[in-house]
C-alpha positions, 0 to 999 in steps of 0.5 A: 499500499503506498503512501498518498501524499497531498502537496499544499503550496501557492509556490509553483517551483516550491511545489515542483521541488516537493514533488520531485522528492517524492517522486523518488520515492516508489512507496509515495503516491502525489494524489494532488497539488494546491496552491492554496487550503480551501483547495486542499480542503476539497482534496481532503474531502473527496480523497484519502491523505495519509501524509500533507507537505503543507506550506505555511504562508498562503493566501486566505488563510496559512497552513497553521490556520488551515490544519487547526481547522481540520478534525482528524487532518492526516500526518503533516510536514510542514515546509516554509521558509519562516523558521519561526512557526517551528514551535507552534508546528509541533504543538499541532503535532506535526511529523517534522519541519522543513525549512525551504530551501529543502534538500533531498537528504533532508526530506527523507529525514522527514520520510523517516519520522513518518515511517517512525509515528506512523507505526501501525501503518503497512509499510510496502517493503518494495525494494528500491528506489533507483536514482542515477540522474543530473551526474550524481552517483548512482544510489539506491534507496532501501527499507531497514526496519522503518528507516529509508537507507540511501546506498551507493551502488559503487559502495556495494560488493555483494547481495545475499539471499536470507529466505524473505529478506535480502542482506547488502554487503558494502566494505563499512557495513551491512544492511538488511532489508525485506526483499526477494532476490529476483527483485533486487536483480531486476532493479539493479543495472545489469551492466554493474551487476550479476547473479551468480547463484540463486543466493549471491548477486555480485558488483562486477567491479569488485571481482578481483578473481575467479574460477570455474566454481567461485569469484573473489571480492575483497575479503570473500570468495563466493559461490557461482551456481550450477545453472548460472555458471556458463553465463557467469563465466561468459560475462566475466571473460568479456569483462575480463 
């Protein structure tokens, strides 16, 4: 089940930025965008909303005033250029307070807080949010418990299947997330990763040596599955 979001901001550029952030998360769905509280009220009447990203300074009525009028409001993350509203916002039990301009890293922290306070909601563990745009280094997002973790693709050594979970191994840490190996393999780029066994996906750039039955990466030797053997050896010989 996806988290249904409503964006409320009278500035088009601010709505564009928030939309860009939200669209990077597969588990979030933007139901509507509004430029003022009156339109937002209509959307709340017509749709089921889980989370509002709401500006404070808007025409007719402020976001704070609007929130006070709602009997059973959804969860709220405030987005504003005015720091002085933070105390009043938290008194209204908002999830977080984001100060403009809002970076994606800060946005992600607010999303993690939403997961933490919204423990009764089912969380979709569908993997990964792949992002490689605007020249930035490629990375994915995975959920560990209720926290969304950013993992640089270049840091991944290999992925190990653990029944209903997978464990992502990097040089510095291990991340366990509920997912399948098939789903992980479909999300990771084929040019950089290869499934070599029913329980292992390996980063091709991290392979230091290989035989007909194993591949070696820093600090670890991984088996090549019988059914994967021909494809793996052929691919590694081409890469070499």
